[in-house]
N, C-alpha and C positions, 0 to 999 in steps of 0.2 A: 506495500499500499504507499501512494505516495505521501512523502510528508509535507504540511502546510507550509507554505513560504514564509508568510508572516500573516498575523489575524487581521480578518477580513478588514476589519473597520479602522485600524491601524493603516492600513493600505491607500483606503480612500481618503483618509485624513490627509497623508502625506501628496496620495495623489491630485487634489484638488485645492487650489488656493482661493481663498476666500478674497472680497471685494476688498477688505481694508487691507490688503497685502500691497507692498510696492509695484507699480506698474512693470517694472524692471523685469519682476519674477516673472512675469507672464508673457516675455520675449524669450524664455528659454523652456526647455521641454519640462513636465512635471517632475518632479523629485520622486523617484519610485516608482517609475514608467516599468522598468522591465521587469519587475517583481510585481507589478499589478499585472501586467500579460501575461507573464508565466501563470498566475495564480487563476485568472480568466481560463488559460489553455488545459488546463489541470482540472477545472470545475466542469467544463463542457468536451471534453476529451477531446481536444484539437493538436493532430500531431504535431503541425508547423505552420505558421504564419508570417505574414510580411506587413511590417507597417512603414509608410510613410509620413513626414510632417513636414510641410512647408510652414514659411511665416517672413513676412515681406519680402521676399524673392529670395531668401535662402531655405536650404535644406537641412533642417533640424536633426531629422532622422530620415534614416535609409535604409531599415536592418531585419535581418531575419530572427524569427524564434524557432525550436526545436527542429524536428526532421522531415527530410521531404518524403520519405516513407515510413510508416510502420513497420518496427523490428530491424530497421536499418540505420546507421550511423551516419550518413550524410546529413550535415546540416542545411538548415534554410538561410540564405545569405539575402543581400540586398539587389541581386541579379537572378534571384531563384524565380523561374515563370511558372506562372499561374493562367488559367483561363480568366477573364476578367469579364465574358459574358455580355449582360445586356450593358454593362460600360460600354461596349463596344457602340452603342448607340448614337452618343453624342459627338464621335469621331464622324459617323455619317453624315450628322447632319453639319457638322463642321465641311466638313468636304463638300457640301451642296452649299452650304454658304461661300465656299472659296469660287465656285462656280459662277453664284449671284454675281459676287464683286466682282467675276471679270466679265460681267453684261452677259454668259451664256446661257442664264438660266432666270425663271422668275420664280421667286415663293409662289405668289397665288396664281400661277399657269393654271390652266388645268395638266393635270398628267400626260393625258392622250396627245396633248400637243408632243410631248417626246418622247412615248412610245404609243403611237397611233392603235396598237392591237391589242392594248392593257383594255380590261374591262371588269369592272363589278358586277353583282348580282343583279343591281336595280341599273337600268340605263340611263336614268337620271343623273345616280351617282357618280355612274361612267363618265357622266359629261363635265360633273361641276367637281369634283376631287381635287385637289389642287395638291400639289410637291409639300408645300406645308402640311395638311393633312395626310400625309404619308408617315408622318414624326408623331404625332401628338395624341393618338389613340380614341379620335372620335366620329372612326368613319362609320359605326351602325356597327360592325363587327365585333361578336361576343368575345366574352375574355379567352384569350388563347387559342381564339377560331383558326382552325388549319394548321395547327401546331402538328399534330401527326404526320404533315406531310414531311416533317423534319425531326421529331423527335419521339421515339429515339431514331437512331441515323437509321436513313431512307436511302432509297438508290435515285429519287428524283433531284433532277438539275432545278437549277435557281429557275429557268427559263420554264420551266414546265411548273413550278408552282406558283409563279405569277400567273401563268395561262389558266392554271384550274381556279384562281379565284373568284371567278364569274359564276362559280357553283355553289357558294357558300352563301347562305340565306343570311341576311341582316338581322340583329338582335335586338337592333332598337333603329331609330331614325335616323337620318345622317346628322350629325353633328349637336345631336339632342344628349348625348348620356358619355361618359369616359369608362371606356373599358381597353385594358392594355391587352394590346396585343404584338407578335413579332414580324405575322408575316408579309407587313405592306414594309418594313425595313428592305429586305430584298427587293421588292418594286423600287425603293429609292437608288439600290445599288446599282438596278437596270439603268433608272433615268440618269444615274453619274456615267456609265458605260455609252450610253445613247449620246449625250451631250460632249463627253471628252474624249470619245473614242479609246477609253481605257478602262480595262475592270475596275470592279470595283477594289480588288486588292493591288492591282498597281497603282490606282491611283492614290489611294491612301496610305500606302509606302511609300511612295515618292512625293507627294504633297503633304504629307503629314510628319508621317514618322521620321524620315529621314531629317527635315528640316527641324524639328524640334528636337532631335538627337538622340531619338527612341530606337538605337545602335540595338540591342540586346532582344527589342520586340519583334513578332511578326503578324501577319494581317491571316493567318492561319493556324489554328489550334494544333500545337504538337502531340503528340504521342509519348506521355512522360519516362513511359518504359523505355524510352528509344532516344528521346533528345538529352546532353547533357544538363545538368542543372535546371530539371524541371521538377516541379509538387508532384508527386503522387497525388489519385483521386482517393478519397475516403468518405464512406457516409457509414449512418448505423443502419444496420440490416438484421433483423430479428434481435433487437437488442444490444447489439454487440459494433461498435465500430470497426471496419474492415477495410481493406482494399476493394475499391468497383473500379467496373470498365469505365476509361475515360470518353466522353464525347468527342467524337471526330468525324468532320464532316463539313462541306464547305459551302452547301446551299444557304446556310443562314448566315453567312458569315457578316452581312452589312448590318444585323441585328445583333451578332455575340461572339463574333471570331478571332478577337483580337486576344494573343498571348505576349502577356507581359509582366513586367516584377516591378518591387517598390522604386527602383532607382529611377526605372523611363519613368512611370506613373506619377513622381515625383514634379520632373522635365514638365509632362502634362501638364498638370493643375498649375505649374507656373505661368505656363503658354496663358493658359484660358484666363485666369486671374489676371493677366498684363493683358489685355485685350488684344492676342494673337502676336506679341512680340515674345521672340526668342531670348533669353537671359542671356547667352554669349554674343554681342555685338550691335544689339539692338534692330537686326532683322526681323521681318515678320511674314508668319504662316498666312495670316488673315488679319484684316482690320478691325477697329473697333465697330463699326458697322455691322459687321458678323456678329460680335460678341452682342450685342444688342439685340438681335433677332433671337442668337439661344439661349438668351436668358428672359428673355420676353414670356409673362404668363401668356398661356393659351385655351388649353382645356381645364375646366376646373374637376378637381378630383374630389369624391365623399370622403367626408372624415367625420368622425364623431371623437368624444373622448377617450384618450388612452385608458387601458387599466388602473386601477388607481395607483398601481406599485410604480406606475410609470410617469406619475403626474407632471415631472418637467417637460415631458415629450407632448403635451397640448399643443396646439396651434389652432391659429386664427387663420392662416391664409395656406393654400394647399392647390397648386395649380401643377399640371404639366406643359412644361416649355419644349424646348427641340432637343430631344434627348436627354434630358434634365428634369428631374421635379424641384419647384420654387416651393419653400415654405419658412415659415419661420421658427424661429427657437431664441428661445431668452429676450426675444427684443431684436436680433438680426435677422437679416434677410440669410436663408441658408441652399444653396446649390449641393443636390445630390442624386445619387441613383446607385440600386444595387444591382448584383450580377448574380446569376446561378446555374451550376452546370450541375452534371452528376460528380460529386464529387469536390466542386470548387467553389463558393460563394465568396462573395466581396461587398466593398461599399464605398465609393468617394465621396469625399463632402469638399464643399469647398464654402467659406463665409468670406464673399470677396470684400465687404467694406471692411475686414480686420486683414486681407489679404493673408488668410488662413486654410490650409489643404489639410486633410486627412484622408490617406489612405490606408484599405484593409484589404487583403488579400490572404484566402486560406485555404485548405487542403482538405477540409474535412466542412459536412454542409450543418454547420452549426451559425444561424443567423445571430443568436444570442451572444457568441462571441466578437463578431465584429460590432455591434451594435453596443456591447458593454465599453468597448476600445473607443468607438468611435466618440460617445457621448463624453466619456470621462476624459479624454483630451480637450475635446470643443472647452466644456467646462472650466478646466484650467486655464485656458487663454482667456475664456469671456470672463475671469473674475467671478464665477459662480462658486454658492455656497456650498460646503460638503456633502453628495450624496452617492450612496450605494447602490451603482448601476450592477454590479456583479450579483448583490443577493435580490437586486430588483427583477433582472432579468431571469435568475434563477428560481425565482418565485411563478414569475408568468408562464415560462416553460414547465412547470411541473405541472400548474394548473391546466395547462390545453392539452399537455400530454394525459391525464385523467381525464378531458373532456372526449380528446377524440378514443380512448378505450372504452369510455361510457357509450359513447354514439356507437360505435364496432361492436357492444357487447347486445346494444337494444338492436340492431339489425339483426343478429344473432339469434337472439330472444323474439323477435319476430318472425321468424321461420316456420312453416309447415313442412316438418319434415318428413311429415307421412303422405305428401303427398306426389302424385307421379306426373311424369310428362305426357300430355295428350296423346304424342305422335311415338309411334315405332322409334330408337335413336337413328335408326339409318335416314330417315325421311327428314331430319333435320343438316343430313350432309347436303352438300353443294357449294357452289359458287354465289357470292354474296357482292353485290354491285352499291358503291356510293359515290353521288355526282363527282365531288371533289378529291377523293381519296383512292380511290377507284377498287381494286377486288380484294375481297375476305374468303377464304375459303375454310370450309369445314368437311374435315374427312372424318370418317369409321376407320380408327387403326385400334387393331385388340379389342376390347372389352368396352372402349371409351370412342369418344369422339378429340378431336384434335383442331384448333383456330388457328389459322398463319393467314399473317398479313403479306399480302403480296411484296411491296415496295420495303418493306421495314424487317431486316431478315431479327431482330431482337425479340419482335412479337410473334411467340410461337407459343400454346399453352395448352393445356389439357381443362377441355369443359367437366365440367363437375355439377351434376344435378344439384341445384339450390331448392326451388319448390316451383311446383307447375311447370310452366314452361320458360322459366329462367333459371340460367345455369350462370358459373360463375369461371370465368378465363382465370386460369390461374397459370401466370407467366413460367415459364421452365428456367428463365431466369430470373431468382430469385428479387435479386437486386435491384431488377426493374421497380419494385414497392406500389405496384399498381393494377392490381387483379380486378376485373370489371367484370358488372353481372352482364348478361347477354339476355335479353330478354324477347322471345319469338312471338308475334302475333299471327293468327290463323285466319282465312278467307272462311266464309262459311261451307265450302265444299271441304276443308280441312287441310287444304295446302296453305304452305306459310306465305303470309303476304310481306312481314317486312320483318326485320331484327334492329332491334336498338339496344345501345349499351351506355355504362353510365360505371362512374368507379364506386368501388366496394367500400373503400376509406376515404372519409373528408379530408386525409392527410395525402392524399395523392395530389404529385404535383399537377397545376391547372395546364399546363402543356399537354398530359393525356388528355385529349379532347375528346374522349369518347363517346360522350354525349350528343356530340354534333354529329356524329353520323347517322345515315339512313341506309340501313342495309336492305337493300331488294335483291329478292331469287333471280339469277341470270337465268331466263326459260330457256 
C-alpha cells in the first residue's frame, strides 16, 4: 500500500495562497505543487501525467510525473506525448482563421460555397449552415451523433464520413440548441483542404505546429507502444486500472488527432494568449482579429449549479466559442476545453487577462485528476481562499460511481428473466442496414448469435437474451465498456421490422451513439 505523501489539508493550504499574500508570490508556482500532484495521482490511480503552467509569457513548468506505462520504469517528462483529443478543435478553428485572415474564406459564408457536394439531412440547413456553424455545436445534430463512424476505430475515410452526414436526422432545429458533436470538424478539415489545396494534416503541421515551435508534436495520433517517449493508454476496466488499446485512426483528426506534450502545449497556449505572436522574435502565426473570433462566445451552453462539494465552480457565463468553452471563474474570463480518448484525457485552460495558462495531460481516464490539478493551480494565481479540490472531486466521484451502480442494478432488477424471444434464434440473424452507418450483421454461431459492425473491427459481440425481444450485445473486447441493448420490433406477420440499440450503462461514453441507429433488415 502506498504511503500518503502529506496530509491532504496541509497540502491544500500549502498549494493555495490566500488573497492577503504578496502579489509577487502569485507570479511563481504554488509551494508544494509536486507533492499535491503526486497525491492526486495516487488517489485517482493515474500512472503518469504531464503539466504545463505559463504566466506572463514565461513557462513556469513543463514537467512530467509518474510513469508512461503501468509496471514499467520509463518516466513521463515534459516531452512525453499524449493524445490531446478534442483540445485539437481550437487548432482547426485557428487554421480556418488563418485562411479568413488571408481572404480565402469567410466565417459566415455557407459551407456549400467551398464544398458544393456537402449536405445535411435538411436541405434548408444545407444551404444555410456556415463555416462558423461547423465549430460551435448548434447544427441540430444530437449529442455525439454520427460518432460511430469513427469511434471505436473504423475503416471510413474522412470524405465518406462527410458524405454520410446527410442521412443523420437532426435532434433539434438549426441553431436552436447546443449539443456537442465531433463529426462537423472533419467537414471543417475538408473546407481547409478545398480552400488551401493542403490536407488538414499538412496545413496544420506547416502553418501552426512549425511556426509555433511545436517540434515534438504531430497531427496524427501515434501508437504509444511504438513511438519513443509516448504515454501508454490506461483505464479502469472491471474495477482495475490497466492498459487499454490506444485509439488510432485519421478520419477524425480535425476533431481530435493531435499528439503533443507539455512543452509544446505551453508554447501553444502562449501564442493563443498573445494574439498569435510567437514568443521568439515576435513573428505572428495569426493576427489579433483571429483571436477575437476564436474567443467570441457563440453558442449558449446549458448549465446549472455544480454539486455542493464543488461550489467554487459555480458560473454565470457559459458559451462555446470556436473550439473553446468560454466561462467565468472567480470573476475572471476563462477559456478552456477538455479532451478524451481511450486512456488519454486532458484539460487546457487559459485566463487571458492574467496571461495564465494551465495544461494537464494524463494517461488514465480520470477527469477528476486533471480537474483537481487545474483548479488548484488557478486558485493560487488568482489569490483565492484555500479549497480542498482533491477531497471535493473524490466525494463527487464516489457519489457518481454509486449512482451509476444503482442505475445498473435497477435496470437488472426490472428484467423479466423468465420471458422468451418471440422468434426462433435463427430468425433474428441477417444483415441490418442504417442509412448513415451502413451494415450490421447478426449471425448464428454455435448456440448463440453474434453481432458485427461491418466498418468497426472492434464491435464484435455476443447477443445475450435479456427479455422478450431485447438482447444485450456483450462486446468481446471488454475494455470498450459499451455493452448495448438490441431491441427487435416485429411486423404483424412476425417478420422483423427494425432493430434499435442503446447503451446498457449510463457510464457509456457518448460517442457510442448506438441510440442514433435505425437498423432495418436487408431483404
